[in-house]
C-alpha positions in Angstrom: 45.9 60.5 -18.8 48.0 62.7 -16.6 51.6 62.1 -15.8 50.6 61.2 -12.2 48.1 58.6 -13.5 50.8 57.2 -15.8 53.2 57.0 -12.9 50.5 55.2 -10.8 50.0 52.7 -13.6 53.7 51.8 -13.6 54.4 49.8 -10.4 57.6 48.3 -9.2 58.0 44.5 -9.0 61.1 42.4 -8.7 62.9 40.1 -11.1 63.9 36.5 -10.3 67.1 38.0 -8.9 65.2 40.3 -6.5 66.0 43.4 -8.5 63.4 46.1 -9.0 61.5 45.8 -12.3 59.2 48.4 -13.7 55.8 47.1 -14.7 54.6 48.8 -17.9 51.4 49.1 -19.8 48.2 47.2 -20.2 48.3 43.8 -21.7 45.1 42.5 -23.4 45.0 38.7 -23.2 42.7 36.3 -24.9 41.5 34.9 -28.2 40.4 36.4 -31.5 37.9 38.7 -29.8 40.8 40.3 -28.1 43.2 40.0 -31.0 40.9 42.0 -33.4 40.4 44.9 -30.9 42.2 48.1 -31.8 43.2 48.6 -28.1 46.0 51.1 -28.7 43.6 53.3 -30.7 40.8 53.0 -28.1 43.3 53.8 -25.3 45.9 56.2 -26.8 47.1 57.4 -23.5 48.1 53.9 -22.3 50.9 51.7 -23.4 49.0 48.8 -24.8 50.1 45.3 -25.8 47.6 43.1 -27.6 48.2 39.5 -26.8 45.0 38.1 -28.3 45.4 35.0 -30.5 42.8 33.6 -32.8 41.5 30.2 -31.8 43.0 30.2 -28.3 41.2 28.2 -25.6 41.8 28.7 -21.9 44.4 25.9 -22.1 46.2 27.8 -24.9 46.2 31.0 -23.0 47.5 29.2 -19.9 50.4 27.6 -21.9 51.6 31.0 -23.0 51.5 32.9 -19.7 55.3 32.9 -19.5 55.2 35.5 -22.3 52.8 37.6 -20.1 55.0 37.2 -17.1 58.1 38.3 -19.1 56.2 41.4 -20.3 55.5 42.4 -16.7 52.5 44.5 -17.5 51.0 46.9 -15.0 47.6 45.5 -15.8 46.2 42.4 -17.6 42.8 42.5 -19.2 41.6 38.9 -19.7 38.8 37.5 -21.8 38.8 33.9 -22.7 36.5 30.9 -22.8 34.4 31.2 -25.9 36.6 28.9 -27.9 36.4 26.3 -25.2 32.6 26.4 -25.6 33.0 25.9 -29.4 35.1 22.8 -28.6 32.3 21.4 -26.4 34.0 21.9 -23.0 31.8 21.8 -20.0 31.1 24.8 -17.8 33.4 23.3 -15.2 36.2 22.9 -17.7 36.0 26.5 -18.8 35.8 27.8 -15.3 38.8 25.7 -14.2 40.8 27.0 -17.2 40.0 30.6 -16.3 40.7 30.0 -12.6 44.1 28.5 -13.5 45.0 31.5 -15.7 44.0 34.0 -13.0 45.7 32.0 -10.2 48.9 31.8 -12.2 48.9 35.5 -13.0 48.2 36.4 -9.4 51.1 34.2 -8.2 53.6 35.2 -10.9 52.7 38.9 -11.1 51.5 39.9 -7.6 51.8 43.6 -8.3 49.9 43.4 -11.6 46.3 44.6 -11.7 44.0 41.8 -13.0 40.8 42.6 -14.8 38.8 39.6 -16.0 35.8 40.1 -18.2 32.7 37.9 -18.5 32.5 35.6 -21.4 30.5 37.3 -24.1 27.1 36.0 -25.2 26.8 34.0 -28.3 23.8 32.1 -29.8 20.7 32.0 -27.6 21.0 28.2 -27.2 24.3 28.7 -25.4 23.1 31.5 -23.1 22.7 29.3 -20.0 26.2 27.8 -20.5 27.8 31.3 -20.8 25.6 32.6 -17.9 26.7 29.8 -15.6 30.4 30.2 -16.6 30.2 33.9 -15.7 28.5 33.3 -12.4 31.5 31.1 -11.3 34.0 33.5 -12.8 32.5 36.5 -10.9 32.6 34.5 -7.6 36.2 33.4 -8.2 37.7 36.7 -9.3 38.0 38.3 -5.8 40.0 35.3 -4.5 42.9 36.3 -6.7 42.3 40.0 -6.3 41.0 40.3 -9.8 38.4 42.9 -10.8 35.4 41.4 -12.6 33.8 43.3 -15.5 30.4 42.0 -16.4 29.9 42.7 -20.1 26.6 40.6 -20.3 24.2 43.5 -19.7 25.6 45.6 -22.5 26.1 42.7 -25.0 23.2 40.3 -24.5 19.8 40.6 -26.0 16.6 39.4 -24.2 17.2 35.8 -25.4 20.8 35.8 -24.2 22.3 36.1 -27.6 25.0 38.6 -28.7 23.1 41.7 -29.7 22.9 41.9 -33.5 24.1 45.5 -33.6 27.4 44.3 -32.2 28.1 41.3 -34.5 27.8 40.0 -38.0 28.1 36.3 -37.2 26.9 35.9 -33.5 30.5 35.3 -32.3 32.9 38.0 -33.5 32.4 41.7 -32.8 32.0 44.4 -35.4 33.2 48.0 -35.1 30.1 48.9 -32.9 30.8 45.9 -30.7 34.4 46.9 -30.1 33.4 50.5 -29.4 30.9 49.3 -26.8 33.5 47.1 -25.3 36.1 49.9 -25.0 33.4 52.1 -23.4 32.8 49.4 -20.8 36.6 49.2 -20.1 37.3 52.9 -20.1 36.2 53.7 -16.5 38.3 50.8 -15.2 41.4 51.6 -17.2 41.4 55.4 -17.3 39.9 56.1 -13.8 40.5 53.0 -11.6 38.9 54.8 -8.6 35.4 54.5 -10.1 
């Protein structure tokens, strides 16, 4: 990344006292899928903060958004919702949780770029649930000026399951899965004009 691009990724905001505050870096927010990503290695030219936490549901992520606001990142890359599915949440509950996270980030960090990613596929019997969640998420994202990154075409097989080359357990990603994910993010993070 050039110095000009680095400067563009660092945007001024204000503190509670109205003083200028520099927004810095890209914060990856989510659950264990995010936590296990080597984002600093994948994006060495960016200042990266990994705020993924194993087991987090959308409610858990929402409850710790104060940490995100205090970090004042230039960009937030969000993926959440798969643990809600594991806990038998409905599509509506998952979508509402994601909408609350995005609306809060938009309200509290208006100068921060928001990138929300589709929920990754899992087992084929959960494909329709994930698909419906992603439809709602894609429709909601523009209302809070979030960019939506659809990972489904890259990660889903013909049955709507997570492709076997990207996982060992149909839930978590292996090295090839993280590499493919970084490849999907790279155009957005390194050349936001694309």
